[in-house]
N, C-alpha and C positions, 0 to 999 in steps of 0.2 A: 518367343517366350511371352506369355501373357502379362508378366509383371513389368515389362519394359514399356508397354504402351501407356501414354498419358491418359488419364481418365479411367484407369483400371478400376473396376467395381464401382464406378460412379464417383470416386473420390479423386479429385484433381491433385491434391497435395496433402499427404498424410501428416506432415509436420505442421502445416497450417491448421488442419483439422484438430490436431492434438492441442495446439495453442488455444484455439477457440473453445474447446471443451474445458480446458484448465481455467480459462478466464470465466467461463460459466460457473465452474466450481467456486471460484473466488467470489463471484456475485452471490451465489447461494449462501456462502459462509457469512458474508457481510449483511445480507438481507433477511435471513431466515433464523430468527431467534428461537423458534420452536423445535428445530431439528436437534436431535440428541447429539449428533457428532459435532455440530457447530457449538453447542453448549460445552461439550467436552473440550474442544479446541480453545475456547475462550478461557478455560481454566488452566490450560497448558502453555498458552502463548499470548503475547500482546497482539491484538488483532490488527492494529495500524501498521505493524511491521512484520508480523508473523515470526517474531523472535521469541524464543523460549525453549521449552522442552520438546522440540519437534526435530527429529533427525531423519535423514535419508534423502535420496535423490528427488523423490516426489515433492517433499517440502522445499527443497532448494529450488526446484523448478517453479513452484508456486510463489516463492519469495522473489524470484527473478522476474515474474510476470506482474507483480504488485504495482510497479510504476506504470505499466500499461493500463492496468485496471483503474488506477487513480487518475490517469490522464483522460479516460473516457467516461468517468462518472462524477457526480457531485454528491456531497454528503449533507445530511442533517446533523449538526454538531451534537445535539442532545446534551448529555452530561460531559461529553468531551473525552471520555476514557478510550473510546475506540476510534477517535478521529486524529489523524496525523496533523500536527500544527502546521508544518511546512508543505506537505505534499498532497493533502486532500483538498480538492476544490470545493468551495462553498457555492451556494446557489447564485447564479449570474456573476460569478467571479472566478478568476484564475487561482491556482494554488499560490500561496504566499511566496514560495521559493521562486516561482516564475515572475511574479509581480515585483518582488524586491530582491533581485539577485545579489546586490551589494550587501544588504543587511543579512541575507542568508549566509554569505561568506564569513561573517563575523560570529556566527552561531557555533557553539561548542556541543550542543545537544540537538542535533538535526533530527533525531528519531523520536523526539518527545511528542506526546499526545497533547491535545488542547488542555486537558485537565492537569497534566503535569506542568505545563507552562504557567497556567493560572496559579498553581500552588507555589511554584518557585518564583515567579515574577519575570517579566520580560527584561527588566533592567537589572536583574541579578547578575553579579560577576560570574556565577557558575553557569549561566546560560549564554552570555555573550562575551566575546573578547573585546576589550576596549580598542578604539582606533589608535593606530601608532603615530598618526600625523593629523594636523589640523586640516 
């Protein structure tokens, strides 16, 4: 059977190939503001988490790959609307969730963007749970 041989049709692993292509799609979504479908998506969903009016297995797969994409990229914060406060790495820095895991554990709004955190305030009771002990 030709389908059982490793390297069939020059593709070693179709699952890995699919993941790579989906991560490339995420990259185009985050970096290509002039693409019509990217602009449409920004109106349907929150770009930092891909949450919103997007349904189906394709979108679920893209959401599941978002942490991988965030781990291998850095962001320019800009106005902060499309930048995850906790999970996007800034230039020459780790993501805040990785740098400050104890602080991250006290956060109630882990999927907020930078702009949302600035609007609410880091010390807001609606953003952070107070410590239970000294």
